[in-house]
mmCIF file as Biopython writes it, N, C-alpha, C and O atoms, coordinates in Angstrom:
data_model
#
loop_
_atom_site.group_PDB
_atom_site.id
_atom_site.type_symbol
_atom_site.label_atom_id
_atom_site.label_alt_id
_atom_site.label_comp_id
_atom_site.label_asym_id
_atom_site.label_entity_id
_atom_site.label_seq_id
_atom_site.pdbx_PDB_ins_code
_atom_site.Cartn_x
_atom_site.Cartn_y
_atom_site.Cartn_z
_atom_site.occupancy
_atom_site.B_iso_or_equiv
_atom_site.auth_seq_id
_atom_site.auth_asym_id
_atom_site.pdbx_PDB_model_num
ATOM 1   N N  . MET A ? 1  ? 8.189   -17.611 5.376  1.0 0.0 1  A 1 
ATOM 2   C CA . MET A ? 1  ? 7.408   -16.418 5.120  1.0 0.0 1  A 1 
ATOM 3   C C  . MET A ? 1  ? 8.136   -15.548 4.091  1.0 0.0 1  A 1 
ATOM 4   O O  . MET A ? 1  ? 9.360   -15.421 4.124  1.0 0.0 1  A 1 
ATOM 5   N N  . ILE A ? 2  ? 7.381   -14.964 3.199  1.0 0.0 2  A 1 
ATOM 6   C CA . ILE A ? 2  ? 7.935   -14.131 2.131  1.0 0.0 2  A 1 
ATOM 7   C C  . ILE A ? 2  ? 8.218   -12.732 2.675  1.0 0.0 2  A 1 
ATOM 8   O O  . ILE A ? 2  ? 7.419   -12.181 3.433  1.0 0.0 2  A 1 
ATOM 9   N N  . ALA A ? 3  ? 9.356   -12.162 2.283  1.0 0.0 3  A 1 
ATOM 10  C CA . ALA A ? 3  ? 9.681   -10.791 2.684  1.0 0.0 3  A 1 
ATOM 11  C C  . ALA A ? 3  ? 8.635   -9.835  2.115  1.0 0.0 3  A 1 
ATOM 12  O O  . ALA A ? 3  ? 8.122   -10.048 1.016  1.0 0.0 3  A 1 
ATOM 13  N N  . PHE A ? 4  ? 8.328   -8.794  2.861  1.0 0.0 4  A 1 
ATOM 14  C CA . PHE A ? 4  ? 7.285   -7.847  2.456  1.0 0.0 4  A 1 
ATOM 15  C C  . PHE A ? 4  ? 7.535   -7.314  1.049  1.0 0.0 4  A 1 
ATOM 16  O O  . PHE A ? 4  ? 6.606   -7.242  0.244  1.0 0.0 4  A 1 
ATOM 17  N N  . SER A ? 5  ? 8.770   -6.941  0.742  1.0 0.0 5  A 1 
ATOM 18  C CA . SER A ? 5  ? 9.082   -6.349  -0.560 1.0 0.0 5  A 1 
ATOM 19  C C  . SER A ? 5  ? 8.951   -7.338  -1.712 1.0 0.0 5  A 1 
ATOM 20  O O  . SER A ? 5  ? 8.913   -6.922  -2.870 1.0 0.0 5  A 1 
ATOM 21  N N  . GLN A ? 6  ? 8.881   -8.636  -1.425 1.0 0.0 6  A 1 
ATOM 22  C CA . GLN A ? 6  ? 8.749   -9.642  -2.475 1.0 0.0 6  A 1 
ATOM 23  C C  . GLN A ? 6  ? 7.304   -10.085 -2.685 1.0 0.0 6  A 1 
ATOM 24  O O  . GLN A ? 6  ? 7.021   -10.874 -3.587 1.0 0.0 6  A 1 
ATOM 25  N N  . ARG A ? 7  ? 6.401   -9.589  -1.867 1.0 0.0 7  A 1 
ATOM 26  C CA . ARG A ? 7  ? 4.988   -9.931  -2.018 1.0 0.0 7  A 1 
ATOM 27  C C  . ARG A ? 7  ? 4.377   -9.094  -3.140 1.0 0.0 7  A 1 
ATOM 28  O O  . ARG A ? 7  ? 4.872   -8.010  -3.448 1.0 0.0 7  A 1 
ATOM 29  N N  . PHE A ? 8  ? 3.323   -9.586  -3.741 1.0 0.0 8  A 1 
ATOM 30  C CA . PHE A ? 8  ? 2.615   -8.839  -4.773 1.0 0.0 8  A 1 
ATOM 31  C C  . PHE A ? 8  ? 1.625   -7.858  -4.159 1.0 0.0 8  A 1 
ATOM 32  O O  . PHE A ? 8  ? 1.503   -6.724  -4.623 1.0 0.0 8  A 1 
ATOM 33  N N  . THR A ? 9  ? 0.925   -8.285  -3.125 1.0 0.0 9  A 1 
ATOM 34  C CA . THR A ? 9  ? -0.090  -7.440  -2.501 1.0 0.0 9  A 1 
ATOM 35  C C  . THR A ? 9  ? -0.038  -7.563  -0.981 1.0 0.0 9  A 1 
ATOM 36  O O  . THR A ? 9  ? 0.579   -8.472  -0.425 1.0 0.0 9  A 1 
ATOM 37  N N  . CYS A ? 10 ? -0.705  -6.616  -0.335 1.0 0.0 10 A 1 
ATOM 38  C CA . CYS A ? 10 ? -0.881  -6.676  1.118  1.0 0.0 10 A 1 
ATOM 39  C C  . CYS A ? 10 ? -2.239  -6.065  1.441  1.0 0.0 10 A 1 
ATOM 40  O O  . CYS A ? 10 ? -2.821  -5.350  0.625  1.0 0.0 10 A 1 
ATOM 41  N N  . THR A ? 11 ? -2.727  -6.351  2.621  1.0 0.0 11 A 1 
ATOM 42  C CA . THR A ? 11 ? -4.007  -5.784  3.045  1.0 0.0 11 A 1 
ATOM 43  C C  . THR A ? 11 ? -3.798  -4.330  3.474  1.0 0.0 11 A 1 
ATOM 44  O O  . THR A ? 11 ? -2.668  -3.874  3.652  1.0 0.0 11 A 1 
ATOM 45  N N  . ILE A ? 12 ? -4.897  -3.626  3.633  1.0 0.0 12 A 1 
ATOM 46  C CA . ILE A ? 12 ? -4.843  -2.248  4.113  1.0 0.0 12 A 1 
ATOM 47  C C  . ILE A ? 12 ? -4.175  -2.208  5.488  1.0 0.0 12 A 1 
ATOM 48  O O  . ILE A ? 12 ? -3.315  -1.363  5.739  1.0 0.0 12 A 1 
ATOM 49  N N  . ASP A ? 13 ? -4.567  -3.113  6.370  1.0 0.0 13 A 1 
ATOM 50  C CA . ASP A ? 13 ? -3.979  -3.141  7.716  1.0 0.0 13 A 1 
ATOM 51  C C  . ASP A ? 13 ? -2.475  -3.401  7.674  1.0 0.0 13 A 1 
ATOM 52  O O  . ASP A ? 13 ? -1.723  -2.792  8.435  1.0 0.0 13 A 1 
ATOM 53  N N  . GLU A ? 14 ? -2.031  -4.296  6.796  1.0 0.0 14 A 1 
ATOM 54  C CA . GLU A ? 14 ? -0.600  -4.569  6.666  1.0 0.0 14 A 1 
ATOM 55  C C  . GLU A ? 14 ? 0.137   -3.352  6.117  1.0 0.0 14 A 1 
ATOM 56  O O  . GLU A ? 14 ? 1.252   -3.056  6.546  1.0 0.0 14 A 1 
ATOM 57  N N  . ALA A ? 15 ? -0.479  -2.647  5.175  1.0 0.0 15 A 1 
ATOM 58  C CA . ALA A ? 15 ? 0.128   -1.434  4.626  1.0 0.0 15 A 1 
ATOM 59  C C  . ALA A ? 15 ? 0.240   -0.360  5.705  1.0 0.0 15 A 1 
ATOM 60  O O  . ALA A ? 15 ? 1.241   0.354   5.772  1.0 0.0 15 A 1 
ATOM 61  N N  . CYS A ? 16 ? -0.778  -0.245  6.545  1.0 0.0 16 A 1 
ATOM 62  C CA . CYS A ? 16 ? -0.739  0.709   7.664  1.0 0.0 16 A 1 
ATOM 63  C C  . CYS A ? 16 ? 0.403   0.372   8.612  1.0 0.0 16 A 1 
ATOM 64  O O  . CYS A ? 16 ? 1.163   1.249   9.022  1.0 0.0 16 A 1 
ATOM 65  N N  . GLU A ? 17 ? 0.513   -0.885  8.950  1.0 0.0 17 A 1 
ATOM 66  C CA . GLU A ? 17 ? 1.556   -1.323  9.879  1.0 0.0 17 A 1 
ATOM 67  C C  . GLU A ? 17 ? 2.950   -1.102  9.293  1.0 0.0 17 A 1 
ATOM 68  O O  . GLU A ? 17 ? 3.863   -0.680  10.002 1.0 0.0 17 A 1 
ATOM 69  N N  . ALA A ? 18 ? 3.112   -1.383  8.014  1.0 0.0 18 A 1 
ATOM 70  C CA . ALA A ? 18 ? 4.420   -1.267  7.376  1.0 0.0 18 A 1 
ATOM 71  C C  . ALA A ? 18 ? 4.861   0.185   7.214  1.0 0.0 18 A 1 
ATOM 72  O O  . ALA A ? 18 ? 6.055   0.480   7.281  1.0 0.0 18 A 1 
ATOM 73  N N  . THR A ? 19 ? 3.909   1.096   7.001  1.0 0.0 19 A 1 
ATOM 74  C CA . THR A ? 19 ? 4.250   2.491   6.726  1.0 0.0 19 A 1 
ATOM 75  C C  . THR A ? 19 ? 4.093   3.417   7.918  1.0 0.0 19 A 1 
ATOM 76  O O  . THR A ? 19 ? 4.706   4.484   7.964  1.0 0.0 19 A 1 
ATOM 77  N N  . GLY A ? 20 ? 3.282   3.020   8.871  1.0 0.0 20 A 1 
ATOM 78  C CA . GLY A ? 20 ? 2.990   3.902   9.992  1.0 0.0 20 A 1 
ATOM 79  C C  . GLY A ? 20 ? 1.888   4.897   9.688  1.0 0.0 20 A 1 
ATOM 80  O O  . GLY A ? 20 ? 1.600   5.776   10.500 1.0 0.0 20 A 1 
ATOM 81  N N  . LEU A ? 21 ? 1.267   4.765   8.522  1.0 0.0 21 A 1 
ATOM 82  C CA . LEU A ? 21 ? 0.158   5.640   8.149  1.0 0.0 21 A 1 
ATOM 83  C C  . LEU A ? 21 ? -1.150  5.061   8.654  1.0 0.0 21 A 1 
ATOM 84  O O  . LEU A ? 21 ? -1.258  3.857   8.886  1.0 0.0 21 A 1 
ATOM 85  N N  . GLY A ? 22 ? -2.134  5.915   8.823  1.0 0.0 22 A 1 
ATOM 86  C CA . GLY A ? 22 ? -3.448  5.461   9.246  1.0 0.0 22 A 1 
ATOM 87  C C  . GLY A ? 22 ? -4.285  5.007   8.061  1.0 0.0 22 A 1 
ATOM 88  O O  . GLY A ? 22 ? -3.950  5.274   6.907  1.0 0.0 22 A 1 
ATOM 89  N N  . ARG A ? 23 ? -5.368  4.324   8.361  1.0 0.0 23 A 1 
ATOM 90  C CA . ARG A ? 23 ? -6.267  3.826   7.313  1.0 0.0 23 A 1 
ATOM 91  C C  . ARG A ? 23 ? -6.837  4.974   6.474  1.0 0.0 23 A 1 
ATOM 92  O O  . ARG A ? 23 ? -6.946  4.867   5.253  1.0 0.0 23 A 1 
ATOM 93  N N  . THR A ? 24 ? -7.197  6.067   7.143  1.0 0.0 24 A 1 
ATOM 94  C CA . THR A ? 24 ? -7.786  7.205   6.431  1.0 0.0 24 A 1 
ATOM 95  C C  . THR A ? 24 ? -6.808  7.760   5.408  1.0 0.0 24 A 1 
ATOM 96  O O  . THR A ? 24 ? -7.199  8.025   4.271  1.0 0.0 24 A 1 
ATOM 97  N N  . LYS A ? 25 ? -5.547  7.941   5.783  1.0 0.0 25 A 1 
ATOM 98  C CA . LYS A ? 25 ? -4.538  8.471   4.870  1.0 0.0 25 A 1 
ATOM 99  C C  . LYS A ? 25 ? -4.305  7.511   3.710  1.0 0.0 25 A 1 
ATOM 100 O O  . LYS A ? 25 ? -4.158  7.945   2.568  1.0 0.0 25 A 1 
ATOM 101 N N  . LEU A ? 26 ? -4.270  6.210   3.991  1.0 0.0 26 A 1 
ATOM 102 C CA . LEU A ? 26 ? -4.096  5.239   2.904  1.0 0.0 26 A 1 
ATOM 103 C C  . LEU A ? 26 ? -5.251  5.312   1.919  1.0 0.0 26 A 1 
ATOM 104 O O  . LEU A ? 26 ? -5.036  5.287   0.707  1.0 0.0 26 A 1 
ATOM 105 N N  . TYR A ? 27 ? -6.467  5.403   2.427  1.0 0.0 27 A 1 
ATOM 106 C CA . TYR A ? 27 ? -7.615  5.505   1.533  1.0 0.0 27 A 1 
ATOM 107 C C  . TYR A ? 27 ? -7.594  6.815   0.747  1.0 0.0 27 A 1 
ATOM 108 O O  . TYR A ? 27 ? -8.049  6.848   -0.396 1.0 0.0 27 A 1 
ATOM 109 N N  . GLU A ? 28 ? -7.073  7.896   1.337  1.0 0.0 28 A 1 
ATOM 110 C CA . GLU A ? 28 ? -6.911  9.155   0.598  1.0 0.0 28 A 1 
ATOM 111 C C  . GLU A ? 28 ? -5.929  8.968   -0.555 1.0 0.0 28 A 1 
ATOM 112 O O  . GLU A ? 28 ? -6.184  9.422   -1.670 1.0 0.0 28 A 1 
ATOM 113 N N  . LEU A ? 29 ? -4.809  8.302   -0.286 1.0 0.0 29 A 1 
ATOM 114 C CA . LEU A ? 29 ? -3.811  8.050   -1.327 1.0 0.0 29 A 1 
ATOM 115 C C  . LEU A ? 29 ? -4.372  7.158   -2.431 1.0 0.0 29 A 1 
ATOM 116 O O  . LEU A ? 29 ? -4.084  7.367   -3.610 1.0 0.0 29 A 1 
ATOM 117 N N  . ILE A ? 30 ? -5.161  6.179   -2.053 1.0 0.0 30 A 1 
ATOM 118 C CA . ILE A ? 30 ? -5.801  5.302   -3.037 1.0 0.0 30 A 1 
ATOM 119 C C  . ILE A ? 30 ? -6.772  6.108   -3.890 1.0 0.0 30 A 1 
ATOM 120 O O  . ILE A ? 30 ? -6.771  5.991   -5.116 1.0 0.0 30 A 1 
ATOM 121 N N  . GLY A ? 31 ? -7.598  6.922   -3.246 1.0 0.0 31 A 1 
ATOM 122 C CA . GLY A ? 31 ? -8.578  7.741   -3.957 1.0 0.0 31 A 1 
ATOM 123 C C  . GLY A ? 31 ? -7.939  8.739   -4.908 1.0 0.0 31 A 1 
ATOM 124 O O  . GLY A ? 31 ? -8.495  9.047   -5.962 1.0 0.0 31 A 1 
ATOM 125 N N  . ALA A ? 32 ? -6.762  9.246   -4.531 1.0 0.0 32 A 1 
ATOM 126 C CA . ALA A ? 32 ? -6.047  10.208  -5.368 1.0 0.0 32 A 1 
ATOM 127 C C  . ALA A ? 32 ? -5.267  9.525   -6.489 1.0 0.0 32 A 1 
ATOM 128 O O  . ALA A ? 32 ? -4.671  10.199  -7.330 1.0 0.0 32 A 1 
ATOM 129 N N  . GLY A ? 33 ? -5.267  8.193   -6.506 1.0 0.0 33 A 1 
ATOM 130 C CA . GLY A ? 33 ? -4.574  7.456   -7.559 1.0 0.0 33 A 1 
ATOM 131 C C  . GLY A ? 33 ? -3.092  7.253   -7.308 1.0 0.0 33 A 1 
ATOM 132 O O  . GLY A ? 33 ? -2.360  6.884   -8.226 1.0 0.0 33 A 1 
ATOM 133 N N  . HIS A ? 34 ? -2.632  7.487   -6.081 1.0 0.0 34 A 1 
ATOM 134 C CA . HIS A ? 34 ? -1.213  7.325   -5.766 1.0 0.0 34 A 1 
ATOM 135 C C  . HIS A ? 34 ? -0.836  5.893   -5.415 1.0 0.0 34 A 1 
ATOM 136 O O  . HIS A ? 34 ? 0.341   5.534   -5.451 1.0 0.0 34 A 1 
ATOM 137 N N  . LEU A ? 35 ? -1.826  5.073   -5.075 1.0 0.0 35 A 1 
ATOM 138 C CA . LEU A ? 35 ? -1.577  3.670   -4.748 1.0 0.0 35 A 1 
ATOM 139 C C  . LEU A ? 35 ? -2.459  2.783   -5.612 1.0 0.0 35 A 1 
ATOM 140 O O  . LEU A ? 35 ? -3.659  3.024   -5.749 1.0 0.0 35 A 1 
ATOM 141 N N  . ALA A ? 36 ? -1.860  1.764   -6.186 1.0 0.0 36 A 1 
ATOM 142 C CA . ALA A ? 36 ? -2.612  0.799   -6.987 1.0 0.0 36 A 1 
ATOM 143 C C  . ALA A ? 36 ? -3.204  -0.263  -6.067 1.0 0.0 36 A 1 
ATOM 144 O O  . ALA A ? 36 ? -2.526  -0.779  -5.179 1.0 0.0 36 A 1 
ATOM 145 N N  . THR A ? 37 ? -4.463  -0.580  -6.289 1.0 0.0 37 A 1 
ATOM 146 C CA . THR A ? 37 ? -5.126  -1.617  -5.497 1.0 0.0 37 A 1 
ATOM 147 C C  . THR A ? 37 ? -5.923  -2.528  -6.414 1.0 0.0 37 A 1 
ATOM 148 O O  . THR A ? 37 ? -6.172  -2.210  -7.577 1.0 0.0 37 A 1 
ATOM 149 N N  . THR A ? 38 ? -6.308  -3.646  -5.875 1.0 0.0 38 A 1 
ATOM 150 C CA . THR A ? 38 ? -7.221  -4.555  -6.549 1.0 0.0 38 A 1 
ATOM 151 C C  . THR A ? 38 ? -8.198  -5.071  -5.506 1.0 0.0 38 A 1 
ATOM 152 O O  . THR A ? 38 ? -7.886  -5.118  -4.316 1.0 0.0 38 A 1 
ATOM 153 N N  . THR A ? 39 ? -9.359  -5.450  -5.953 1.0 0.0 39 A 1 
ATOM 154 C CA . THR A ? 39 ? -10.359 -5.985  -5.044 1.0 0.0 39 A 1 
ATOM 155 C C  . THR A ? 39 ? -10.613 -7.441  -5.397 1.0 0.0 39 A 1 
ATOM 156 O O  . THR A ? 39 ? -10.860 -7.782  -6.554 1.0 0.0 39 A 1 
ATOM 157 N N  . VAL A ? 40 ? -10.548 -8.288  -4.386 1.0 0.0 40 A 1 
ATOM 158 C CA . VAL A ? 40 ? -10.850 -9.707  -4.539 1.0 0.0 40 A 1 
ATOM 159 C C  . VAL A ? 40 ? -11.996 -9.992  -3.585 1.0 0.0 40 A 1 
ATOM 160 O O  . VAL A ? 40 ? -11.826 -9.976  -2.366 1.0 0.0 40 A 1 
ATOM 161 N N  . GLY A ? 41 ? -13.159 -10.249 -4.153 1.0 0.0 41 A 1 
ATOM 162 C CA . GLY A ? 41 ? -14.346 -10.387 -3.312 1.0 0.0 41 A 1 
ATOM 163 C C  . GLY A ? 41 ? -14.629 -9.053  -2.654 1.0 0.0 41 A 1 
ATOM 164 O O  . GLY A ? 41 ? -14.819 -8.048  -3.339 1.0 0.0 41 A 1 
ATOM 165 N N  . ARG A ? 42 ? -14.659 -9.034  -1.333 1.0 0.0 42 A 1 
ATOM 166 C CA . ARG A ? 42 ? -14.870 -7.787  -0.601 1.0 0.0 42 A 1 
ATOM 167 C C  . ARG A ? 42 ? -13.568 -7.227  -0.037 1.0 0.0 42 A 1 
ATOM 168 O O  . ARG A ? 42 ? -13.572 -6.225  0.679  1.0 0.0 42 A 1 
ATOM 169 N N  . ARG A ? 43 ? -12.468 -7.871  -0.360 1.0 0.0 43 A 1 
ATOM 170 C CA . ARG A ? 43 ? -11.177 -7.485  0.194  1.0 0.0 43 A 1 
ATOM 171 C C  . ARG A ? 43 ? -10.410 -6.575  -0.741 1.0 0.0 43 A 1 
ATOM 172 O O  . ARG A ? 43 ? -10.250 -6.891  -1.920 1.0 0.0 43 A 1 
ATOM 173 N N  . ARG A ? 44 ? -9.936  -5.458  -0.239 1.0 0.0 44 A 1 
ATOM 174 C CA . ARG A ? 44 ? -9.103  -4.564  -1.036 1.0 0.0 44 A 1 
ATOM 175 C C  . ARG A ? 44 ? -7.646  -4.834  -0.699 1.0 0.0 44 A 1 
ATOM 176 O O  . ARG A ? 44 ? -7.253  -4.830  0.468  1.0 0.0 44 A 1 
ATOM 177 N N  . LEU A ? 45 ? -6.851  -5.070  -1.735 1.0 0.0 45 A 1 
ATOM 178 C CA . LEU A ? 45 ? -5.432  -5.365  -1.573 1.0 0.0 45 A 1 
ATOM 179 C C  . LEU A ? 45 ? -4.607  -4.275  -2.245 1.0 0.0 45 A 1 
ATOM 180 O O  . LEU A ? 45 ? -4.931  -3.826  -3.344 1.0 0.0 45 A 1 
ATOM 181 N N  . VAL A ? 46 ? -3.550  -3.859  -1.582 1.0 0.0 46 A 1 
ATOM 182 C CA . VAL A ? 46 ? -2.657  -2.823  -2.088 1.0 0.0 46 A 1 
ATOM 183 C C  . VAL A ? 46 ? -1.488  -3.495  -2.798 1.0 0.0 46 A 1 
ATOM 184 O O  . VAL A ? 46 ? -0.914  -4.455  -2.284 1.0 0.0 46 A 1 
ATOM 185 N N  . ALA A ? 47 ? -1.136  -2.990  -3.975 1.0 0.0 47 A 1 
ATOM 186 C CA . ALA A ? 47 ? 0.036   -3.498  -4.689 1.0 0.0 47 A 1 
ATOM 187 C C  . ALA A ? 47 ? 1.288   -3.041  -3.936 1.0 0.0 47 A 1 
ATOM 188 O O  . ALA A ? 47 ? 1.522   -1.842  -3.788 1.0 0.0 47 A 1 
ATOM 189 N N  . VAL A ? 48 ? 2.078   -3.981  -3.469 1.0 0.0 48 A 1 
ATOM 190 C CA . VAL A ? 48 ? 3.253   -3.663  -2.651 1.0 0.0 48 A 1 
ATOM 191 C C  . VAL A ? 48 ? 4.234   -2.790  -3.429 1.0 0.0 48 A 1 
ATOM 192 O O  . VAL A ? 48 ? 4.793   -1.852  -2.860 1.0 0.0 48 A 1 
ATOM 193 N N  . GLN A ? 49 ? 4.455   -3.068  -4.698 1.0 0.0 49 A 1 
ATOM 194 C CA . GLN A ? 49 ? 5.390   -2.259  -5.486 1.0 0.0 49 A 1 
ATOM 195 C C  . GLN A ? 49 ? 4.927   -0.814  -5.583 1.0 0.0 49 A 1 
ATOM 196 O O  . GLN A ? 49 ? 5.748   0.103   -5.572 1.0 0.0 49 A 1 
ATOM 197 N N  . SER A ? 50 ? 3.620   -0.605  -5.677 1.0 0.0 50 A 1 
ATOM 198 C CA . SER A ? 50 ? 3.062   0.742   -5.696 1.0 0.0 50 A 1 
ATOM 199 C C  . SER A ? 50 ? 3.350   1.451   -4.377 1.0 0.0 50 A 1 
ATOM 200 O O  . SER A ? 50 ? 3.725   2.624   -4.365 1.0 0.0 50 A 1 
ATOM 201 N N  . LEU A ? 51 ? 3.178   0.748   -3.285 1.0 0.0 51 A 1 
ATOM 202 C CA . LEU A ? 51 ? 3.437   1.292   -1.952 1.0 0.0 51 A 1 
ATOM 203 C C  . LEU A ? 51 ? 4.922   1.625   -1.784 1.0 0.0 51 A 1 
ATOM 204 O O  . LEU A ? 51 ? 5.267   2.697   -1.286 1.0 0.0 51 A 1 
ATOM 205 N N  . LEU A ? 52 ? 5.789   0.718   -2.196 1.0 0.0 52 A 1 
ATOM 206 C CA . LEU A ? 52 ? 7.230   0.952   -2.088 1.0 0.0 52 A 1 
ATOM 207 C C  . LEU A ? 52 ? 7.674   2.117   -2.970 1.0 0.0 52 A 1 
ATOM 208 O O  . LEU A ? 52 ? 8.530   2.905   -2.567 1.0 0.0 52 A 1 
ATOM 209 N N  . SER A ? 53 ? 7.106   2.232   -4.162 1.0 0.0 53 A 1 
ATOM 210 C CA . SER A ? 53 ? 7.438   3.338   -5.067 1.0 0.0 53 A 1 
ATOM 211 C C  . SER A ? 53 ? 7.023   4.676   -4.473 1.0 0.0 53 A 1 
ATOM 212 O O  . SER A ? 53 ? 7.762   5.656   -4.560 1.0 0.0 53 A 1 
ATOM 213 N N  . LEU A ? 54 ? 5.847   4.715   -3.874 1.0 0.0 54 A 1 
ATOM 214 C CA . LEU A ? 54 ? 5.360   5.943   -3.240 1.0 0.0 54 A 1 
ATOM 215 C C  . LEU A ? 54 ? 6.295   6.354   -2.107 1.0 0.0 54 A 1 
ATOM 216 O O  . LEU A ? 54 ? 6.664   7.524   -1.995 1.0 0.0 54 A 1 
ATOM 217 N N  . LEU A ? 55 ? 6.674   5.403   -1.277 1.0 0.0 55 A 1 
ATOM 218 C CA . LEU A ? 55 ? 7.565   5.709   -0.159 1.0 0.0 55 A 1 
ATOM 219 C C  . LEU A ? 55 ? 8.939   6.154   -0.648 1.0 0.0 55 A 1 
ATOM 220 O O  . LEU A ? 55 ? 9.516   7.098   -0.107 1.0 0.0 55 A 1 
ATOM 221 N N  . LYS A ? 56 ? 9.461   5.482   -1.664 1.0 0.0 56 A 1 
ATOM 222 C CA . LYS A ? 56 ? 10.773  5.839   -2.200 1.0 0.0 56 A 1 
ATOM 223 C C  . LYS A ? 56 ? 10.751  7.247   -2.793 1.0 0.0 56 A 1 
ATOM 224 O O  . LYS A ? 56 ? 11.689  8.018   -2.593 1.0 0.0 56 A 1 
ATOM 225 N N  . ALA A ? 57 ? 9.690   7.585   -3.520 1.0 0.0 57 A 1 
ATOM 226 C CA . ALA A ? 57 ? 9.571   8.914   -4.125 1.0 0.0 57 A 1 
ATOM 227 C C  . ALA A ? 57 ? 9.496   9.998   -3.055 1.0 0.0 57 A 1 
ATOM 228 O O  . ALA A ? 57 ? 10.083  11.068  -3.216 1.0 0.0 57 A 1 
ATOM 229 N N  . ASN A ? 58 ? 8.785   9.733   -1.975 1.0 0.0 58 A 1 
ATOM 230 C CA . ASN A ? 58 ? 8.646   10.729  -0.914 1.0 0.0 58 A 1 
ATOM 231 C C  . ASN A ? 58 ? 9.892   10.834  -0.049 1.0 0.0 58 A 1 
ATOM 232 O O  . ASN A ? 58 ? 10.133  11.880  0.554  1.0 0.0 58 A 1 
ATOM 233 N N  . MET A ? 59 ? 10.678  9.788   0.024  1.0 0.0 59 A 1 
ATOM 234 C CA . MET A ? 59 ? 11.904  9.836   0.821  1.0 0.0 59 A 1 
ATOM 235 C C  . MET A ? 59 ? 12.998  10.619  0.106  1.0 0.0 59 A 1 
ATOM 236 O O  . MET A ? 59 ? 13.878  11.184  0.754  1.0 0.0 59 A 1 
ATOM 237 N N  . SER A ? 60 ? 12.951  10.657  -1.213 1.0 0.0 60 A 1 
ATOM 238 C CA . SER A ? 60 ? 13.997  11.341  -1.968 1.0 0.0 60 A 1 
ATOM 239 C C  . SER A ? 60 ? 13.733  12.833  -2.107 1.0 0.0 60 A 1 
ATOM 240 O O  . SER A ? 60 ? 14.601  13.570  -2.577 1.0 0.0 60 A 1 
ATOM 241 N N  . THR A ? 61 ? 12.540  13.295  -1.705 1.0 0.0 61 A 1 
ATOM 242 C CA . THR A ? 61 ? 12.246  14.734  -1.818 1.0 0.0 61 A 1 
ATOM 243 C C  . THR A ? 61 ? 12.424  15.431  -0.511 1.0 0.0 61 A 1 
ATOM 244 O O  . THR A ? 61 ? 12.220  16.642  -0.423 1.0 0.0 61 A 1 
#
């Protein structure tokens, strides 16, 4: 299994589990342009590097 930080994308549910944030908050961050996502079919995937960058930026403040 690939380490989370080495993956390119993750699902919304995986992002929630990894961060402890709820789905609503993640969708707010996506809507505000703070998280990069892509859609494949009907599935929305979060760019892991975008998620890690957001967390790193918020941890340093």
